[in-house]
C-alpha positions in Angstrom: 8.6 175.2 125.3 9.5 172.0 123.5 12.8 173.5 122.5 14.1 173.1 126.1 13.4 169.4 126.5 12.4 166.9 123.8 12.0 163.2 124.2 13.6 162.0 120.9 10.6 163.0 118.9 8.2 160.5 120.5 5.1 161.5 122.2 4.7 158.5 124.4 3.7 159.8 127.9 3.7 156.4 129.5 7.5 156.1 129.2 8.1 159.4 131.0 6.2 160.5 134.1 5.0 164.1 134.2 7.4 166.4 135.9 6.0 169.5 137.7 7.5 171.9 140.2 5.1 173.8 142.4 6.4 176.3 145.0 4.1 177.8 147.6 5.4 181.0 149.2 9.1 180.0 148.9 8.6 177.7 151.9 7.0 174.6 150.4 8.1 172.8 147.2 6.2 170.0 145.6 8.0 168.1 142.8 6.5 165.3 140.7 8.2 163.0 138.2 11.0 162.2 140.6 12.8 159.0 139.8 15.3 159.0 142.7 16.5 161.1 145.5 20.3 161.1 145.0 21.2 163.0 148.2 19.9 165.5 150.6 20.7 167.5 153.7 19.4 170.7 155.3 21.0 172.9 152.6 20.7 170.9 149.4 18.6 168.2 147.7 19.7 166.5 144.5 16.9 164.7 142.7 16.8 162.7 139.5 13.6 163.6 137.7 12.2 162.6 134.3 13.5 165.9 132.9 17.1 165.6 134.3 18.9 166.2 137.6 17.4 168.9 139.8 19.3 170.6 142.6 17.3 172.5 145.2 19.3 174.7 147.5 18.1 176.6 150.6 18.1 176.8 154.4 16.6 174.4 156.9 15.4 172.1 154.1 13.4 169.1 155.2 11.7 166.3 153.3 8.1 166.7 154.2 6.7 163.9 152.0 8.2 161.2 149.8 6.1 158.8 147.7 8.5 156.7 145.7 5.8 154.8 143.8 4.2 158.0 142.5 7.5 160.0 142.2 6.4 162.8 144.4 8.7 164.7 146.8 7.7 167.6 149.1 10.4 169.8 150.6 9.9 172.5 153.2 12.2 175.2 154.3 13.5 178.4 152.7 14.3 177.8 149.1 17.1 179.8 147.5 17.4 178.3 144.1 16.4 175.5 141.7 18.9 174.4 139.1 18.7 171.7 136.4 22.0 169.9 135.7 21.9 168.6 132.2 24.3 167.6 129.4 24.6 171.2 128.1 26.3 172.2 131.3 28.4 169.0 131.6 31.5 170.8 133.1 29.3 172.5 135.7 27.6 169.2 136.6 31.0 167.5 137.0 32.2 170.3 139.3 29.0 169.9 141.3 29.3 166.2 141.6 33.0 166.6 142.4 32.2 168.8 145.3 29.4 166.5 146.4 31.5 163.4 146.6 34.7 164.8 148.1 
């Protein structure tokens, strides 16, 4: 699993909060390790997490809970997909941000 995301060879957990994604029945999503909520509406959330940017797409999405201090976000609604936008897909991410800020 470490092949997907490494933190420059250091094992210092205090510098990076734990990031977990828990989905319950495709209707409730709980995400930890959230640094910032970049944008959200009823069809898409863009979150900056300790493991990169995470896009959550769906229908009738609502923020159920937000704890900025602990980095916890809860989203309810029908979830269609979860996509991490990282450096390896730079062109894809630019296209996404280009669409987002038109």
